[in-house]
N, C-alpha and C positions, 0 to 999 in steps of 0.2 A: 486583762490589760491593767497595768499599774496606774495608780491615781497620784496626782500631784498633791502637794499640801493644800493648795487652793481648792482643788476638787474635794479633798477630804472634808474641808470646812463646808463647802457648798452642800455636799450630800450627807452631812453628819446625821440627819434624821433617818436617812436610808441605812446608813452604816449601823445605826443602833438597832435595826430590825434584824433579828437572827435569820429570818427567812431570806433577806437580801444580803446584808453585810458587804464586805469588800468584794467577795467573789461575784455576787449578784450585780453590784455596781459596775464591776469590770465588764460583765456581760452587756450591761446597758451601754457602756462606753464603746464597745465593739459592735453594737447592733447597727443595722442599716434598715431603716423603715421608710416606706413610701406611703404618703397620704395622698390619695386621689380625690381631689375636690377640696378647695380651701374655703369652703362656705360655712354654713351653720354647724355641721358636724366636724369638719376638718379643723375649724378654728380652735375649739377647746382641746381637741385631741393633740394638735400640733403644739399648743402652748404647754400642755402638761408633759408631753414627751420631751420637749426641749428643756423644760425645767427639771425633769427627772434625769437628764444627762444622757439621752439617747445620742450616741456618737455621730451618726449620720442620718439626717432627716431629708427626705425628698418631698417637695411640695409641688403637686401637679395640678394646674388649673389654667385654662386658656382665657378666662374672663377678666374683665376689669371691674374695679370697685364701683358699685352703684349706691346711691343714697338709700335705696330700699334695703340694701344688704345690712346696714348698720344696726337694724333692729335686733339682729341675732348673730352676726358674724363678727365676734369680738376680737378677731385678729387685726381688724382695721379701724381707722378713725376717719373723721371728716376730712382731714388733710390728704387722705389717700384717694379721694374721689377721682375716678377716671384713670387711675394707675393700674398696671397689671397686678392681679392678686398674687401670683406666684412671686414676683419680685418684691412687692410690699411685704408679703409674709416672710420672705427670707430676711429682710432687714429687721423686722420686728423680732423674729426668733433669735437672730444673731445678737441683737441688743439684750434680749432676755438672758441668753447664755452664750457668751463668746467662745466657750470651750468646745462647742459642738460645730459640726459642719452642716450647713443647710444648702441644699441644691434646689434651685428653682427650675421647674419644667413648665415653661409658659407655652403649652401646646395642648391640642385636643387629643385625647387618647383614642387610638384607632388600632385595628388589627395589624396595620402595617408597621406600627412603632411599639406595640405593647411588649414584644419580646425583648427589644433593645433596652427599653426602660426598666422592665421588671428584673432583668438580669443583674442590675446594679444593686438590688435590695434582697433582704432575707425575709421580709414580712411586709404585707400590704394591708392598709386600712382603706376601706371604701366609704367615702363620704359624699358620693355623687347623688344627684336627684333625677337622673335619667335611667329608666329601666334598661335601655339598650346598653349603656355603658356598664351598668351593674352586672349584666350577664357576661359582657366581654371580660370584665375584671375577674369574675368567678371562673370562667372557662380558662382564662390564661393562668390563674393560680393553680387550678387542677392540673393542667397540662404541663406547666413549668414547675410543679411541686413547690409552691410557695404557700405558707400559711396566710389566711385571710380573716380579718375581722370586719364584718359587714354590718352596717346599720342603715336604717331608713326611718323617715319621719313623715307624718301626715296630720295636719291640723293640730290635734291635741295628743296624738298617739305616736309611738315609735316602737321599733323592734331591733333586736341585736342577736347575731349568732356568729360563731367562730368555726372556721374550717381549718383542719390540719390534715395534710395528706396521709392517707392510710389509717386515719383514726376516727373518721366520722363522715356524715353527709355533707354535701356542698349546698350552695344557695339554690341551685336548680332542684335539688331533692325536696326542699321545703316549698319552693315557689316555681311551679312549671312556667315555661316561657310565656311572657305577656308582651304585647306590642307597646311601644311608646305611645302615649296619648290615651291609653286605656284607663290609667289612674291619674287623676289631676295632680300636677306638681304644686310646689309651695306658692308659686306666683298665681296659680289659678284657684287653689283651695284655701290658701292662707296657712299660717303656722304660728303657734304660740312662740314668742321669741326665746323663752328659756328652754323650750323642749329640746332643741339640738344640743344645748349645753349639757343636759343630763346624759343624752345618748353618746355624745362625743367624748365626754369624760369617761363613760363606761368603756368605750373603745380603747382609750388610752390605758385604762386599767387592765383590760384583756391583753393588750400588747405587752405591758410590763410583766404580767404573769407569764406569758409565753416566752419572753426573752430570758427572764430570770429562772424559769422552770419551777414556778411555785403555784400553789393553789390548784383549783379545778376550773379549767377554761370552759366556755360555753360550747363544747363540742357535742353535737347531737341534741342540743337544747336551744329552743328559740325563746328569748326573754322579751316580753312585751311590757310596755309602760303606758299607762293611761294617766295623763297629767290631771284631768278633771276629777277623776276618782282617787287620785294619788295611790295607784295600785300597780304593783308589779305582778305579772303572771309568767308562768313558765310552761312550755309545751315541749314534749319529747318529739324529736324528728329522727326518723330512721333513714339510713342510706337506702336509696331506691336502686334496686338491681337493674331497672330499665332506664336509669338516668342517662340523658343524652351525652353527658361528659364524664361522669365518674362511675357509671354503671358497668355491668359485666361485659357489655358489648357496645362501647360508646360510638356514637355517630359523629360526635364533634371531636376531632383529633387535632385541629389547629384553631387558634383564635380567629374569629371572623366577625365582621361588622354585621349588625342586625339590619334588616330592611329599613329604609327611610320611614320616618314617622308617617303614619297614615291615619285616616279618619276611622271611625268605628267600622270594623269589618262587616261586609255584607252578611245579613242574616242574624246579626246580633242586635238585640233591643235593649234600651235603657228604660227602666221604670222607676218613677219616683214613688215614695211611700204613699202619697195621696192617690196616685194613679192606680197602684195595686189595690188600695183600699176600695176605690170606686169599682174596680173589676169584681172584687169579691162581694161587694154590696149588691151588685146587679146579677148575682147568681153564677157568674163565670167561675170555674174551678180549675185554674191552671195547676199543674204539678209544682208544688213549692219544695225546693230542695235546700235544706239548711246545711251548709258545709263547715259550720263551726265545730269546735272540739266538744267533748262530752260534758265538761263542766259548764261551758257556755250554754249548751242546749238545755241542761237540767235547770239552769237558773230561770229560763223563760224562752218560749218559742211560739211561733204562730200555729194555731190549731190546724191539724191536718197535714202539716209539713212532714216531709221525709227527711230523716237525719242521716247524712253521709259525710263524715269529716273529710276535708279536702284531701288529706293524705291517702284516703281509701277510695277516692272517686275513680281513679283509672281502672281499678279492679271491679268497680261496681257500676260502671256506665250501662251495663246491660239492664239494670233495674229501671232505667229511665229511657232506654233507647226507643221504646214503643210509644213514648209520649211526645207530642209536639208542643212547642211553646213552653218549656219548663222555665220556672223563675228561680234563680239561684240567690241565696241569701247568706250573708255573714254578718259580722259585727258592724263594719263600716263601709263595705263595698269592695275592698281589695281582693280578698280571697274568693269572693263570689265572681269577680271578673275573671280571675284565673280559671275558675270552674267553667265559665261560659266559653273560654278559649278551648278547654278540653272537649266540651260538648260539640263545638263546631268541628274540631278535628275528627270527632267520632261520627260526624254527619247527623247529629241530632238537630232537628229543624227549629230555627228561630228561638234560641235560648235568650233569656232576658236577665239582666242584672238589676237587683234592687239597689238603686243609688242611695248611698249613705247607710245601707244595711239596717240592722235592728236598732241602731242608734237613731236613725231618721224615723223609723216606725214609732219608736217610743216618744220621740219629740213631737211628731205631727199627728199621730193617730191614737196611740194608746199609752199615755204617760204612766199607767199603772204597771206596765210590763217591765220586769227586772232584766237589765242587760248588764253582763259583766264582760 
């Protein structure tokens, strides 16, 4: 698409980059990007994509601005309290760049409307904080063949990955299905205000790369960020042949809503670090299964634990099938909760999740333990 004189001046720094130039900026002008969730992640992503000249931006969110949002959701200010996020966001982005088109979708994304909404866009960014919605977005992007840049945050940590049809694994390949409520959201667990700023900006970066066709996207790679340690790590993720939505014989062929949020499933236990330490001190020896990656395990682990990275667990469940009451462990509790879900589906009795993972163990039991 051709650029006006005003656009040439606005995007002069982009035009100076040989990797983008006029052709790349034209692709950005023609792009149609949907941002699902106008919160901590969606705010910086939307601002930077609007500033970059993304021609059509969709902003989907059914919530209204709350005072507690303003600690991290930089798309809004105090004057917007009580107003619909999608509408306020549209006004802010239009003011930032009147040359682009911003569409407000003030609705809750459901299986019944996801096809209609996604059909209007070429690329989707997931900035939601509900697992059920995250899986719905992933499944819809796989089924409708839309690229997806997905990010998530928890307390001081976050992760990011990119899905492109036919080129790599989807979100379900990296994170098997988990029920809402299994991992605490920001309201329950808290979140460092600047954390979503980092991850949301990275989402915008991935989107620009995909649109302009430059660089190496995070396909088949999970990027993690630890704000406390100021450390980025990267883990390879392979496409799972048994993935329910992108596998060789998918069982999910239409977008569908997840079951309503439930309490902890029957048979699943939650153990604090202190409670597990007390069990071990009293001579009880549950099977400890550490589902972290090789480098994390090598840095430090609990004595006697069995190491099975989460990606290998479906193929190695037989190693723990004969054990009752296994305790699954990861860095902060998210991956181990997914492992508990797998164990329950495999009829392994009474699996337990170490709440807070190795971070909690190092903080409350053994400060000398090195955790990465």
